DRENNU-736422 format. One line per field, with one value per residue (C-alpha): residue in three letters; x, y, z; chain. Coordinates in nm, 4 decimals, padded with zeros to 6 digits, m for minus. Each point is the difference from the previous one (the first is absolute). Example, Ala and Ser with C-alpha at 12.3 -4.5 7.8 and 13.67 -1.06 7.14 Angstrom:
BEGIN
miba ala, ser;
east 01.2300, 00.1370;
north m00.4500, 00.3440;
up 00.7800, m00.0660;
guvex A, A;
***
This chain:
BEGIN
miba met, asp, asn, asp, thr, arg, thr, ile, arg, ala, asn, leu, ile, asp, leu, his, asp, arg, arg, ile, tyr, ala, ala, ala, val, ala, trp, ser, ala, arg, his, ile, val, ala, ile, thr, thr, leu, gly, pro, pro, asp, pro, ser, leu, asp, tyr, leu, leu, pro, gly, phe, ile, asp, ala, his, val, his, val, glu, ser, thr, met, leu, thr, pro, ala, glu, phe, gly, arg, ile, ala, cys, arg, his, gly, thr, val, ala, ala, val, ser, asp, pro, his, glu, ile, ala, asn, ile, leu, gly, thr, asp, gly, val, his, tyr, met, ala, ser, asp, ala, gln, arg, ser, pro, ile, pro, ile, his, phe, gly, ala, pro, ala, cys, val, pro, ala, thr, ala, his, glu, thr, ser, gly, ala, glu, leu, arg, ala, ser, his, ile, glu, lys, leu, leu, ser, glu, gly, his, ala, glu, his, leu, ala, glu, val, met, asp, phe, pro, gly, val, leu, glu, arg, glu, pro, gly, leu, met, ala, lys, ile, asp, ile, ala, lys, gln, arg, gly, arg, arg, val, asp, gly, his, ala, pro, gly, leu, thr, gly, asp, ala, ala, arg, arg, tyr, ala, asp, ala, gly, ile, asp, asn, asp, his, glu, cys, ala, thr, arg, glu, glu, ala, glu, ala, lys, leu, ala, ala, gly, met, his, leu, val, ile, arg, glu, gly, ser, ala, ala, lys, asn, phe, ala, ala, leu, his, pro, leu, ile, asp, ser, tyr, pro, gln, gln, ile, met, phe, cys, thr, asp, asp, leu, his, pro, asp, asp, leu, val, ala, gly, his, ile, asn, arg, leu, cys, ala, arg, ala, ile, ala, ala, gly, his, asp, arg, phe, asp, val, leu, arg, ala, gly, cys, ile, asn, pro, val, arg, his, tyr, arg, leu, pro, val, gly, gln, leu, arg, val, gly, asp, arg, met, asp, ala, val, leu, val, asp, asp, pro, asp, arg, leu, asn, val, leu, thr, thr, trp, val, ala, gly, asn, arg, val, ala, glu, asp, gly, asn, ser, leu, ser, arg, his, gln, pro, ala, ala, leu, ile, asn, arg, phe, asn, ser, ala, pro, val, thr, ala, asp, ala, leu, thr, ala, ala, leu, pro, arg, ala, asp, pro, ser, asp, pro, ser, ile, ser, leu, arg, val, ile, glu, cys, arg, asp, gly, ala, leu, asp, thr, ser, glu, arg, arg, val, lys, pro, cys, trp, glu, gly, asp, gln, pro, thr, pro, asp, pro, gly, asn, asp, val, leu, met, leu, ala, val, val, asn, arg, tyr, arg, val, thr, pro, pro, ala, val, ala, phe, ile, arg, gly, phe, gly, leu, asn, asp, gly, ala, ile, ala, gly, ser, ile, ala, his, asp, ser, his, asn, val, ile, ala, val, gly, ser, ser, ala, gln, trp, val, ala, glu, ala, leu, asn, arg, val, ile, asp, met, arg, gly, gly, ile, ala, ala, ala, gly, lys, ala, gly, thr, asp, gln, leu, pro, leu, pro, val, ala, gly, leu, met, ser, asp, ala, asp, gly, asp, thr, met, ala, his, arg, his, glu, ala, leu, val, thr, leu, ala, gln, arg, leu, gly, thr, pro, leu, thr, ala, pro, phe, met, thr, leu, ser, phe, met, ala, leu, leu, val, ile, pro, ala, leu, lys, leu, ser, asp, arg, gly, leu, phe, asp, gly, glu, arg, phe, ala, phe, val, pro, leu, leu, asp, gly, ala;
east 00.0088, 00.1696, 00.0344, m00.3270, m00.2031, m00.1550, m00.1653, m00.1901, m00.0329, m00.3581, m00.2901, m00.1371, m00.4034, m00.0166, m00.3901, 00.0455, 00.1176, m00.1775, 00.2558, 00.2729, 00.3773, 00.2969, 00.1680, 00.2457, m00.1174, 00.2317, m00.0907, 00.1726, m00.1644, m00.3459, m00.0309, 00.0234, 00.2991, 00.0200, m00.2200, 00.2212, m00.1464, 00.1874, m00.2520, m00.3166, m00.0779, 00.1916, m00.0877, 00.2916, m00.1361, m00.2999, m00.2316, 00.0336, m00.3589, m00.1078, m00.1294, m00.3806, m00.1701, m00.3229, m00.2252, m00.2243, 00.0730, m00.1312, 00.3747, m00.2054, m00.1912, 00.3050, 00.0299, 00.3636, 00.1285, 00.1633, 00.3123, m00.0726, m00.2507, 00.3000, 00.2376, m00.2670, m00.0682, 00.3140, 00.0386, m00.2228, 00.1246, m00.2018, 00.1716, m00.3311, m00.2750, m00.3327, m00.1298, m00.3015, 00.0316, m00.3534, 00.0034, 00.2457, m00.1742, m00.3217, 00.1721, 00.1953, m00.0895, 00.3719, 00.1833, m00.0351, 00.0892, 00.3295, 00.0370, m00.0068, 00.1984, 00.2611, 00.0249, 00.0055, 00.3233, 00.2020, m00.2090, 00.2244, m00.2056, m00.1964, m00.3381, m00.2553, m00.2411, m00.3415, m00.1555, m00.3466, m00.3084, m00.2404, 00.0751, m00.2677, m00.0993, m00.3568, m00.1713, m00.1805, 00.2685, 00.2421, 00.3686, 00.2891, 00.0492, m00.1153, 00.1918, m00.1291, 00.1072, 00.2710, 00.1292, 00.0461, 00.1518, 00.2704, 00.0631, 00.0569, 00.1981, 00.2063, 00.0834, m00.1402, m00.2010, 00.0321, m00.3583, m00.3817, m00.0685, m00.3109, m00.3287, m00.2123, m00.3553, m00.1051, m00.3645, 00.1586, 00.2064, m00.2945, m00.1959, 00.3149, 00.0019, 00.1921, 00.2870, 00.0916, 00.0019, 00.2256, 00.2348, 00.0683, m00.0271, 00.3115, 00.1724, m00.1096, 00.1700, 00.3414, m00.0475, 00.0194, m00.2143, m00.3656, m00.0463, m00.3400, m00.2482, m00.2911, m00.1587, m00.2394, m00.0486, m00.0832, m00.1315, m00.0623, 00.0845, 00.3310, 00.0281, m00.0914, 00.2232, 00.3199, m00.0981, 00.0444, 00.3705, 00.0273, 00.2720, 00.0116, m00.2160, 00.1071, m00.3518, m00.1221, m00.1083, m00.2230, 00.1350, m00.3365, 00.2267, 00.2760, m00.0720, m00.2319, 00.3195, 00.2194, m00.2256, m00.0391, 00.3994, 00.0689, 00.2547, m00.0865, 00.1999, m00.0480, 00.0070, 00.0534, 00.0682, m00.0272, m00.4105, m00.1179, 00.1080, m00.1060, 00.3109, m00.2269, m00.2689, 00.2154, 00.3098, m00.1762, 00.0240, 00.3730, m00.0350, m00.2460, 00.1627, 00.3481, 00.1029, m00.2640, 00.0716, 00.2430, m00.0162, m00.0315, m00.0952, m00.1823, m00.0380, 00.2887, 00.0182, 00.3438, 00.0184, m00.1149, 00.2998, 00.2590, m00.1315, 00.0581, m00.1364, m00.0931, 00.3117, m00.2692, m00.2739, 00.1570, 00.1226, m00.3109, m00.1536, 00.3270, m00.2235, m00.2845, 00.1282, 00.0223, 00.2433, 00.3406, 00.0665, m00.3274, 00.0351, 00.2759, m00.0662, m00.3017, 00.2184, 00.3492, m00.1261, m00.3114, m00.0111, 00.3379, m00.1921, m00.3480, 00.1630, 00.2627, 00.2632, 00.3684, 00.0486, 00.2492, m00.1225, 00.3338, 00.1343, 00.2581, 00.0097, m00.2796, 00.0825, 00.1045, m00.3266, 00.0195, m00.1069, 00.1925, m00.2430, 00.1074, m00.2812, m00.2255, m00.2796, 00.0399, 00.1305, 00.1785, 00.2038, 00.3472, 00.1465, m00.1845, 00.1999, m00.1404, 00.2061, 00.2905, m00.0231, m00.0321, m00.3190, m00.0664, 00.1620, m00.0907, m00.3395, 00.1955, m00.0545, 00.3582, m00.1116, m00.0419, m00.3558, 00.0145, m00.2942, m00.1984, m00.1617, m00.3188, m00.2910, m00.3736, m00.3280, m00.2051, m00.2812, m00.2371, m00.1386, m00.0397, m00.3281, m00.2369, m00.2593, m00.2749, 00.0806, m00.0217, m00.3202, m00.1036, 00.0649, m00.2022, m00.3950, m00.3214, m00.2869, m00.2995, 00.1310, m00.2886, m00.1041, 00.0865, 00.0143, 00.3430, 00.3395, 00.3295, 00.2455, 00.3062, 00.3369, 00.1797, 00.3308, 00.1487, 00.3792, 00.2052, m00.1739, m00.0462, m00.3452, m00.3461, m00.3429, m00.3125, m00.1966, m00.3421, m00.0246, m00.2239, 00.1258, 00.1004, m00.1049, 00.1490, m00.2968, m00.1179, 00.3165, 00.1506, 00.3399, 00.3045, m00.0771, 00.3075, m00.2079, m00.0743, 00.2300, m00.0900, 00.2622, 00.0087, 00.2195, 00.0925, 00.1750, 00.1709, 00.0596, 00.3956, m00.0019, m00.2304, m00.1977, m00.3434, m00.2206, 00.0646, m00.1888, m00.1187, m00.1560, 00.0142, 00.1940, 00.0470, 00.2831, 00.2512, m00.0824, 00.0898, m00.1586, 00.1406, 00.2041, 00.0881, 00.2700, 00.0549, 00.2784, 00.0139, 00.0567, m00.3186, m00.0238, 00.0399, m00.0986, 00.1831, m00.2137, m00.0124, m00.1801, m00.0464, m00.2333, m00.1321, m00.2358, m00.1067, 00.0029, 00.2419, 00.2402, m00.0657, 00.1042, 00.3145, 00.1507, m00.0788, 00.1727, 00.2792, 00.0380, m00.0301, 00.2021, 00.2857, m00.0928, m00.0267, 00.0531, m00.1580, m00.1616, m00.1763, m00.1939, m00.1831, m00.0645, 00.3275, 00.1920, 00.1418, 00.2659, 00.0625, 00.2529, 00.0677, 00.0285, 00.1954, 00.0180, m00.3343, m00.1608, 00.0557, 00.3559, 00.2685, 00.3304, 00.1564, 00.1461, m00.1947, 00.0967, m00.0830, m00.3848, m00.0697, 00.0725, m00.2183, m00.3184, 00.0268, m00.0306, m00.3366, m00.1660, 00.0217, m00.1567, m00.2406, m00.0507, 00.0054, m00.3149, m00.1538, 00.0368, 00.0251, 00.1599, 00.3742, 00.0608, m00.2793, 00.1868, 00.0125, m00.3358, m00.1222, 00.1809, m00.1934, m00.3311, m00.0051, 00.0860, m00.2769, 00.0534, 00.0398, m00.4081, m00.2045, m00.0272, 00.1973, 00.1126, 00.1212, 00.0451, m00.3227, m00.2381, m00.0743, 00.0535, m00.1476, 00.2779, m00.1838, m00.3138, 00.3082, m00.2071, m00.0839, m00.2263, m00.1563, 00.0874, m00.3072, m00.2461, m00.3710, 00.0332;
north m00.0327, 00.4176, 00.2390, 00.1456, m00.3091, 00.0570, m00.3034, m00.0754, m00.2957, m00.0521, m00.2259, m00.0029, 00.0104, m00.1301, 00.0510, m00.2544, m00.2853, 00.0347, m00.0429, 00.1621, m00.0312, 00.1680, 00.1542, 00.2197, 00.2694, 00.1787, 00.3071, 00.1850, 00.3204, m00.0741, m00.3264, m00.3398, m00.2313, m00.2415, m00.1825, m00.2157, m00.2954, m00.0012, m00.2099, m00.0266, 00.3385, 00.1124, 00.2532, 00.1758, 00.1785, 00.2418, m00.1012, 00.1427, m00.0578, 00.1838, 00.4069, 00.1141, 00.1161, 00.2461, m00.1647, 00.3047, 00.3649, 00.3501, 00.1817, 00.3232, m00.1198, m00.0122, 00.3620, m00.0527, 00.0291, m00.3270, 00.0560, 00.0321, m00.2698, m00.2127, 00.1133, m00.0864, m00.3287, m00.1397, m00.0073, m00.3023, m00.1975, 00.1257, m00.0082, 00.0788, 00.1177, 00.0077, 00.3108, 00.2232, 00.3625, 00.1027, 00.2349, 00.2127, m00.0865, 00.1438, 00.3488, 00.0401, m00.2878, m00.1295, 00.2570, m00.1581, m00.3472, 00.1792, 00.1227, m00.3163, m00.1844, 00.2652, 00.0503, m00.4050, 00.0112, 00.1585, m00.3212, m00.2774, m00.3026, 00.0078, 00.1723, m00.1679, 00.2094, m00.0923, 00.2223, 00.1054, m00.1108, 00.1874, 00.4218, 00.1020, m00.2842, 00.0638, 00.2622, 00.1574, 00.1561, 00.3133, m00.1093, 00.1499, m00.2035, m00.2461, m00.3558, m00.1106, m00.3073, 00.1823, 00.1231, m00.3679, m00.1093, 00.2804, m00.0461, m00.3788, 00.0454, 00.2336, m00.1843, 00.2251, m00.3055, m00.3732, m00.0770, 00.0804, 00.1160, m00.0594, 00.0398, 00.1691, m00.0275, m00.3362, 00.1083, 00.1061, m00.3348, m00.1804, 00.1953, 00.0153, 00.3379, 00.0669, 00.2787, m00.2126, m00.3063, 00.1750, 00.0303, m00.3475, m00.0796, 00.1627, m00.1629, m00.3300, 00.0644, 00.0831, m00.3610, 00.3017, m00.1142, 00.1691, 00.0758, 00.0108, 00.1664, m00.1210, 00.0160, m00.2364, m00.2207, m00.3920, m00.2345, 00.0653, 00.3597, m00.1103, m00.1976, 00.2328, 00.2573, m00.2492, m00.1126, 00.3786, m00.0767, 00.1404, m00.2168, 00.0827, 00.1409, 00.1796, 00.1430, m00.3036, m00.0029, m00.3417, m00.3261, m00.1100, 00.3367, m00.1026, m00.3720, 00.1001, 00.2156, m00.3187, m00.2152, 00.2110, m00.0908, 00.4040, 00.0291, 00.1575, 00.2648, 00.0078, 00.3747, 00.1650, 00.3168, 00.3032, m00.0159, m00.2614, m00.3239, m00.3559, m00.2436, m00.0895, m00.0956, m00.1735, m00.1458, m00.3523, m00.0185, 00.0137, m00.3904, m00.0687, 00.2422, m00.0024, 00.0897, 00.2731, 00.1999, 00.3380, 00.2954, 00.3843, 00.2889, 00.1560, 00.3230, 00.0259, 00.3578, 00.1229, m00.1312, m00.3273, m00.0679, 00.1231, m00.3089, m00.2251, m00.1416, m00.3011, m00.1831, 00.0385, m00.1564, m00.3231, m00.0285, 00.0543, m00.2655, m00.2736, 00.0636, m00.0917, m00.3172, m00.0228, m00.1389, 00.1947, m00.0631, 00.0879, 00.3166, 00.1189, m00.1222, 00.2236, 00.2821, m00.0011, m00.2582, 00.0605, 00.3363, m00.0553, m00.2658, 00.1427, 00.3323, m00.1301, 00.2320, 00.0453, m00.0985, m00.2866, m00.3361, m00.0478, m00.2501, m00.0125, 00.2718, 00.2084, 00.3168, 00.0374, 00.1027, m00.1934, 00.1140, m00.1638, m00.0403, m00.1025, m00.2835, m00.1373, 00.0254, 00.3653, 00.1470, 00.2502, 00.1649, 00.0745, 00.1019, 00.0307, m00.0401, 00.1193, m00.0761, m00.0930, 00.2955, 00.0269, 00.2629, m00.0534, m00.0837, m00.0597, 00.1811, 00.2964, 00.0762, 00.0692, 00.2824, 00.3137, 00.2233, 00.2448, 00.2645, m00.0541, 00.2616, 00.1571, m00.0832, 00.1308, 00.0921, 00.1492, 00.2654, m00.0253, 00.3464, 00.0313, m00.1209, 00.1101, m00.1522, 00.1689, m00.1725, m00.3091, 00.0596, 00.1622, m00.3217, m00.2082, m00.0865, 00.1661, m00.2249, 00.0601, m00.1056, m00.0912, m00.2604, m00.3137, m00.2134, 00.1539, m00.1657, 00.0660, m00.2014, m00.0547, m00.1791, m00.2606, m00.0593, m00.2518, m00.0301, m00.2382, 00.0037, 00.2677, m00.1760, 00.2218, m00.0769, 00.2343, 00.0957, 00.2167, 00.1774, 00.1967, 00.3802, 00.2515, 00.3687, 00.3868, 00.1281, m00.1590, m00.1728, m00.2686, 00.0513, m00.2208, m00.1878, m00.0890, m00.1464, m00.3069, 00.0356, 00.1196, 00.2733, 00.1899, m00.0802, 00.1819, 00.0057, 00.2628, m00.0144, 00.1221, 00.0446, 00.3412, 00.2122, m00.1900, m00.0156, m00.3141, m00.3097, m00.0970, m00.3343, m00.1368, m00.2808, m00.2237, m00.2227, 00.3061, 00.1037, 00.3268, 00.2157, 00.3336, 00.1095, m00.1389, m00.2153, 00.0904, m00.1272, 00.0616, m00.3391, m00.1172, m00.3408, 00.0570, 00.3391, 00.1203, 00.3063, 00.1540, m00.2033, 00.0622, m00.1242, 00.1597, 00.0477, 00.3537, 00.2090, 00.2322, m00.2545, m00.1995, 00.3843, 00.0498, m00.3695, 00.0750, 00.3276, m00.1134, m00.2599, 00.2453, 00.2317, m00.2066, m00.0963, m00.3200, m00.2113, m00.1375, 00.1835, m00.0301, 00.2723, 00.0190, 00.0423, m00.2062, 00.1796, 00.0220, m00.1460, m00.0282, m00.1811, 00.1905, m00.2565, 00.2328, m00.2962, m00.0024, 00.0207, m00.3779, 00.0426, 00.1202, 00.1483, m00.1134, m00.3602, m00.3043, 00.0276, 00.3528, m00.0669, m00.2879, 00.2338, 00.2394, m00.2001, m00.1667, 00.3191, 00.0874, m00.3344, 00.0442, 00.3300, m00.1636, m00.2588, 00.3196, 00.1262, m00.3170, m00.2322, m00.3571, m00.0905, m00.1614, 00.1719, 00.2890, 00.2082, m00.2941, m00.0978, 00.3654, m00.0040, m00.2864, 00.1531, 00.1423, m00.3191, m00.0755, m00.3217, m00.1583, m00.0840, 00.1229, 00.3542, 00.2891, 00.3438, 00.1987, 00.3582, m00.0957, m00.1191, m00.3093, m00.3264, m00.3581, m00.2373, m00.2565, 00.1413, 00.2503, 00.2963, 00.2739, m00.0176, 00.2999, 00.0453, 00.1033, m00.2893, 00.0595, 00.3418;
up m00.0054, m00.0968, 00.3247, m00.0736, 00.0901, 00.3445, 00.2172, 00.3131, 00.1489, 00.2265, m00.0160, m00.3226, 00.0015, m00.3709, m00.0936, m00.2906, 00.1723, 00.2770, 00.2746, 00.2184, m00.0483, 00.0931, m00.2872, m00.1688, m00.2430, m00.2257, m00.2746, m00.1841, m00.0844, m00.0461, 00.0079, 00.1530, m00.1385, 00.2679, 00.2609, 00.2149, 00.2352, 00.3008, 00.2174, 00.2346, 00.1445, 00.2069, 00.3734, m00.0122, m00.3707, m00.0679, m00.2891, m00.3514, m00.2270, m00.3070, 00.0267, 00.1205, m00.2431, 00.0418, m00.2826, m00.0023, 00.1579, m00.0590, 00.1157, 00.0325, 00.2452, 00.2201, m00.0531, m00.0891, m00.3197, m00.1949, 00.0518, 00.3716, m00.0166, m00.1061, 00.2761, 00.2988, m00.1676, m00.0776, 00.3956, 00.0313, m00.2699, m00.3075, m00.3389, m00.2172, m00.0281, m00.2378, m00.0014, m00.1248, m00.0622, m00.0692, 00.2976, m00.1390, m00.3922, 00.1498, 00.0675, m00.3085, m00.1846, m00.2318, 00.1750, 00.3206, m00.1072, m00.1173, 00.2560, 00.2419, m00.2557, m00.0161, 00.3715, 00.0314, m00.1645, 00.3429, 00.1671, 00.1667, m00.1286, m00.3267, m00.0228, m00.2627, m00.1351, m00.1314, m00.2914, 00.2270, m00.1719, 00.1223, 00.0467, 00.1159, 00.1716, m00.0887, m00.2227, 00.3231, 00.2087, m00.1454, m00.0265, m00.1601, m00.2973, m00.2578, m00.0768, m00.3662, m00.1261, m00.2639, 00.2699, 00.2414, m00.3540, m00.0452, 00.4134, m00.0714, m00.2811, 00.1167, 00.3492, 00.1924, 00.0681, 00.0201, 00.0711, m00.0088, 00.4044, 00.1523, m00.2210, 00.3108, m00.2707, 00.0871, m00.1275, m00.3452, m00.0692, 00.0671, m00.2346, m00.2296, m00.0626, m00.2965, 00.1181, 00.3075, m00.2117, m00.2337, 00.3092, 00.0846, m00.3378, m00.0786, 00.3381, m00.1237, m00.3859, 00.1890, 00.2677, 00.2964, 00.3182, 00.0669, 00.3950, 00.0631, 00.2767, 00.0739, 00.3480, 00.0733, m00.2902, m00.0634, m00.1698, m00.3461, 00.0122, 00.1543, m00.3050, m00.2471, 00.1479, m00.0586, m00.2724, m00.1624, 00.0826, 00.3420, 00.1728, 00.3988, 00.2292, 00.3332, 00.1282, 00.1235, 00.3573, 00.0480, m00.0271, m00.2600, m00.2078, m00.0340, m00.0773, m00.2869, m00.1724, 00.0800, m00.1309, m00.3437, m00.0193, 00.1436, 00.2591, 00.3401, 00.1470, 00.3633, 00.1460, 00.3253, m00.0173, 00.2113, m00.0168, m00.2022, 00.2157, m00.1676, 00.1145, 00.2388, m00.1754, m00.3057, 00.1306, m00.0038, m00.3582, 00.0037, 00.0551, m00.2540, m00.2627, 00.0398, m00.3449, m00.0233, 00.2976, 00.0106, 00.2872, m00.0199, 00.1826, m00.2184, 00.1869, 00.3040, 00.1681, 00.1142, 00.3568, m00.1113, m00.2542, 00.2276, 00.2435, m00.2164, m00.4008, m00.1998, 00.2586, 00.3172, m00.1904, m00.1183, 00.3648, 00.0882, m00.2111, 00.1218, 00.3417, m00.0559, m00.1127, m00.3679, m00.1817, m00.0039, m00.3405, m00.1271, 00.1734, m00.1544, m00.3317, 00.0460, 00.1185, m00.1865, m00.3383, m00.1253, m00.0769, m00.1977, m00.2183, m00.0073, m00.1519, m00.1687, 00.2296, m00.0802, 00.4209, 00.1001, 00.1492, 00.1356, m00.2684, m00.1816, m00.2871, 00.2116, 00.0874, 00.3535, 00.1491, 00.3019, 00.4166, 00.3212, 00.2939, 00.3550, 00.0051, m00.2643, 00.2075, 00.1534, m00.3237, 00.1410, m00.2854, 00.0932, m00.3694, m00.3477, m00.3418, m00.3154, m00.3260, 00.1702, 00.2479, 00.3238, 00.0647, 00.4075, 00.2919, 00.3399, m00.0555, m00.1645, m00.3968, m00.1171, m00.2542, 00.1562, m00.0602, m00.3122, 00.0098, m00.3048, m00.3030, 00.0644, m00.2102, 00.0480, m00.0732, 00.2128, m00.0269, 00.2703, 00.1787, 00.3384, 00.1589, 00.2446, 00.2296, m00.1692, m00.3091, 00.0946, 00.1723, m00.2887, m00.1672, 00.1809, m00.0879, 00.1672, 00.1056, 00.2523, 00.3576, 00.0822, m00.2615, 00.1654, m00.3131, m00.0818, 00.0857, m00.0341, m00.2275, 00.1989, m00.0823, 00.2348, 00.0386, 00.1801, 00.1474, m00.2321, m00.3247, m00.3170, m00.0802, 00.2334, 00.0409, m00.0519, 00.3281, 00.0240, 00.3048, 00.1271, m00.0962, 00.2658, m00.1640, 00.0278, m00.1560, m00.2805, m00.0436, 00.1389, 00.2060, 00.1485, 00.3175, 00.1836, 00.2963, m00.2467, m00.1817, m00.3032, m00.1630, m00.2812, m00.3035, m00.2677, m00.3540, m00.1742, m00.3888, 00.0449, m00.3778, m00.0367, 00.2196, 00.0552, 00.3479, 00.1532, 00.0506, 00.3217, 00.1877, 00.3584, 00.0877, 00.3368, 00.1194, 00.0593, 00.3469, 00.0060, 00.2445, m00.0023, m00.3086, m00.3770, m00.1905, m00.3767, m00.2689, m00.3777, m00.0799, m00.0539, m00.2620, m00.2246, m00.1599, 00.3089, 00.0390, 00.3799, 00.2443, 00.3529, 00.3160, 00.2830, 00.2878, m00.1228, m00.3467, 00.2004, 00.0669, m00.2951, m00.1896, 00.2176, m00.0985, m00.3786, m00.0086, 00.1607, m00.2860, m00.2811, 00.1582, m00.0038, m00.3837, 00.1533, 00.2958, 00.3389, 00.2708, 00.3109, 00.1682, 00.3596, 00.3593, 00.1092, m00.2924, m00.3576, m00.2275, m00.3063, m00.2383, m00.3673, m00.3026, m00.2785, m00.2284, m00.2389, 00.3967, 00.0108, 00.1516, 00.1905, m00.1179, 00.3803, 00.1231, 00.0744, 00.3736, 00.0205, m00.1639, 00.2245, 00.2684, m00.1388, m00.1205, 00.3723, 00.1751, m00.2192, 00.0839, 00.3531, 00.0030, m00.2164, 00.2344, 00.3255, m00.2083, 00.0534, m00.2941, 00.0536, m00.3349, m00.0455, m00.3032, 00.0308, m00.3383, m00.2381, 00.1017, m00.1121, m00.3471, m00.0848, 00.0781, m00.3370, m00.1734, m00.2397, m00.0953, 00.3540, 00.0891, 00.1493, 00.0964, m00.0565, m00.0796, m00.3227, m00.0863, m00.1801, 00.2637, 00.2264, m00.2157, 00.0224, m00.1221, m00.0485, m00.1953, m00.1532, 00.0553, 00.1638, 00.2873, 00.2194, 00.3207, 00.1552, m00.0650, m00.0070, m00.0535;
guvex A, A, A, A, A, A, A, A, A, A, A, A, A, A, A, A, A, A, A, A, A, A, A, A, A, A, A, A, A, A, A, A, A, A, A, A, A, A, A, A, A, A, A, A, A, A, A, A, A, A, A, A, A, A, A, A, A, A, A, A, A, A, A, A, A, A, A, A, A, A, A, A, A, A, A, A, A, A, A, A, A, A, A, A, A, A, A, A, A, A, A, A, A, A, A, A, A, A, A, A, A, A, A, A, A, A, A, A, A, A, A, A, A, A, A, A, A, A, A, A, A, A, A, A, A, A, A, A, A, A, A, A, A, A, A, A, A, A, A, A, A, A, A, A, A, A, A, A, A, A, A, A, A, A, A, A, A, A, A, A, A, A, A, A, A, A, A, A, A, A, A, A, A, A, A, A, A, A, A, A, A, A, A, A, A, A, A, A, A, A, A, A, A, A, A, A, A, A, A, A, A, A, A, A, A, A, A, A, A, A, A, A, A, A, A, A, A, A, A, A, A, A, A, A, A, A, A, A, A, A, A, A, A, A, A, A, A, A, A, A, A, A, A, A, A, A, A, A, A, A, A, A, A, A, A, A, A, A, A, A, A, A, A, A, A, A, A, A, A, A, A, A, A, A, A, A, A, A, A, A, A, A, A, A, A, A, A, A, A, A, A, A, A, A, A, A, A, A, A, A, A, A, A, A, A, A, A, A, A, A, A, A, A, A, A, A, A, A, A, A, A, A, A, A, A, A, A, A, A, A, A, A, A, A, A, A, A, A, A, A, A, A, A, A, A, A, A, A, A, A, A, A, A, A, A, A, A, A, A, A, A, A, A, A, A, A, A, A, A, A, A, A, A, A, A, A, A, A, A, A, A, A, A, A, A, A, A, A, A, A, A, A, A, A, A, A, A, A, A, A, A, A, A, A, A, A, A, A, A, A, A, A, A, A, A, A, A, A, A, A, A, A, A, A, A, A, A, A, A, A, A, A, A, A, A, A, A, A, A, A, A, A, A, A, A, A, A, A, A, A, A, A, A, A, A, A, A, A, A, A, A, A, A, A, A, A, A, A, A, A, A, A, A, A, A, A, A, A, A, A, A, A, A, A, A, A, A, A, A, A, A, A, A, A, A, A, A, A, A, A, A, A, A, A, A, A, A, A, A, A, A, A, A, A, A, A, A, A, A, A, A, A, A, A, A, A, A, A, A, A, A, A, A, A, A, A, A, A, A, A, A, A, A, A, A, A, A, A, A, A, A, A, A, A, A;
***
């Protein structure tokens, strides 16, 4: 071997032959040149395995740029990520996708972006851009995207809507994967969705739903993010479908990313009693094969993408290599944080409490037949339900009733000045204050929830004044965090962002919310493609009927 060859002695976790043995792994430049068996596992050695891969993540949801996301993720043994940049694409179109791909060149790990399939997610909201089939073709042909990212308009897929099918066909003609997004589909609907060319889904919340999609030939991506947590319901399927399972975080806030990544999810699955090799293949190998990623699998000739851990079950990461280079060691990234270029589109004007109240309907409060449609959210989930309640009135308009956890929800168009959309919601528990943000999937208008129109206006205006960010305002205090990159991401380092975000969550909880990730949950209350009831900048929307509905029923 030449002088440039490097070697490590470790217990090799061979995921292909499903065995562990002491070995010397040698690599020169980027690739493994030899693996020498030394004997049975040696208790004095650490354990070497292929690196972890996040099979579906919106980097923007970490509030970090791609380069900074990579710096933090590699600490946890992540050597690659598959990402859908549709958050920034909804704001800036293909310029946003180009921005993400360009910034990712500074990342210590490769980030494989998809071409956003649904920008905007629906025609019932205002976004900053629209990506047509021609845009998808150009992104794929130019190399800025490698697959078709999640097809969120599942009703359009089931109806074989021509414009949507054209995007799928473009990807399939190039042999590219097509990511799914079809919450709640089972039976014949799941089969028809898969038959349209969809390869996987990360939106399954129940075992029944997941098994229907697996039976249709789709891969299941088990999600455990900051708000959407599906691992507990779906992990039993690892035993039955080991070749079709992958892991993802989807939407993960910076403090959660700093705490751990796919390594933590794999360790949890092993602790739940699943076969170690099946779990690690789901976390390290299945995404490589599914997406045909140029990521090493710890074989001779492969790129040296690997992780050293102290224990094969706990998976505490000691060292991470990407393309032969050591990128993280002992919990620290070996690359320095560098501020990112700033890019944005933000044209909202300040909002008054009177404008929020003026957006509410009027009715006769003495009419006993009138009921108020209320969105009901729950911790750990993105879907909502519809609740009908007796309105609390102020004059002839419904008003928040924080004593019964009926709060005001508002969405303000970030792209042009229009009247706000207002509804009511339960589950946030705020008793004297509001929280707001410019992260509102997927069009990323400004969204807020609070105990009164006054507090909602205060929180909204803090975000608007920053031209993007998150904020909390109430009797217990005020705080805000600017997100100058498209109103989605910061140019700060990940550890600082984790601390600042954690402080805002703590303040929101002091204001009364019981939610684990209140800002993440809030960001999904405008996502119309996840039923049942959501609010866009144009009004209250029923995701099951796929139509707007009135706030007051019987009026």
